[in-house]
C-alpha positions in Angstrom: -111.3 -54.2 29.3 -112.8 -53.2 26.0 -110.0 -53.8 23.5 -106.2 -54.6 23.7 -103.8 -54.0 21.0 -100.8 -55.9 22.0 -98.5 -54.8 19.4 -99.2 -51.2 20.0 -99.7 -51.6 23.8 -103.0 -49.4 23.7 -106.0 -50.3 25.6 -109.5 -48.7 25.5 -111.3 -48.6 28.8 -114.8 -47.6 30.0 -116.3 -47.0 33.4 -116.6 -50.6 33.9 -112.9 -51.1 34.2 -112.5 -48.5 37.0 -110.4 -48.4 39.1 -107.8 -49.0 36.4 -104.8 -50.7 37.3 -101.9 -52.1 35.2 -101.1 -54.8 34.4 -104.7 -56.0 33.9 -106.1 -59.5 34.6 -105.0 -61.8 31.8 -102.1 -59.5 30.7 -99.4 -61.2 28.5 -96.1 -62.2 30.2 -94.2 -59.3 29.1 -96.5 -56.9 31.0 -96.0 -58.6 34.3 -94.8 -56.0 36.8 -95.8 -54.5 40.3 -99.7 -53.2 40.0 -100.1 -49.5 39.8 -103.4 -47.8 39.7 -103.9 -45.2 36.8 -106.1 -42.2 36.8 -107.5 -42.0 33.4 -110.4 -39.8 34.2 -108.3 -36.7 34.5 -107.1 -36.3 31.2 -108.9 -39.1 29.3 -105.8 -41.1 29.1 -102.8 -42.5 31.2 -99.6 -44.5 30.6 -98.1 -47.1 32.8 -94.7 -46.1 34.2 -93.4 -49.7 34.1 -94.4 -51.1 30.7 -95.4 -48.0 28.8 -98.9 -49.3 27.9 -101.4 -46.4 27.2 -104.9 -46.6 28.5 -107.7 -44.4 26.8 -111.0 -43.7 28.5 -114.1 -44.0 26.1 -117.8 -43.7 26.8 -119.7 -41.9 29.7 -118.0 -40.9 33.0 -119.2 -42.6 36.1 -121.4 -40.5 38.2 -119.7 -39.1 41.3 -116.2 -38.6 39.6 -114.8 -35.3 39.0 
């Protein structure tokens, strides 16, 4: 993960973090819920349906993805 802002629950992710799932490893206790995979490449961002954490993709898209 590139950057976690716990107060705003926004996370900046890169191609290295794919496939993206929430909660991420090392997430704080309040963010523990069933793991869900999120498609952040489609629109550049995605929100977790459980905790509302927003993930924003930055950087170069991985090759082979649409």
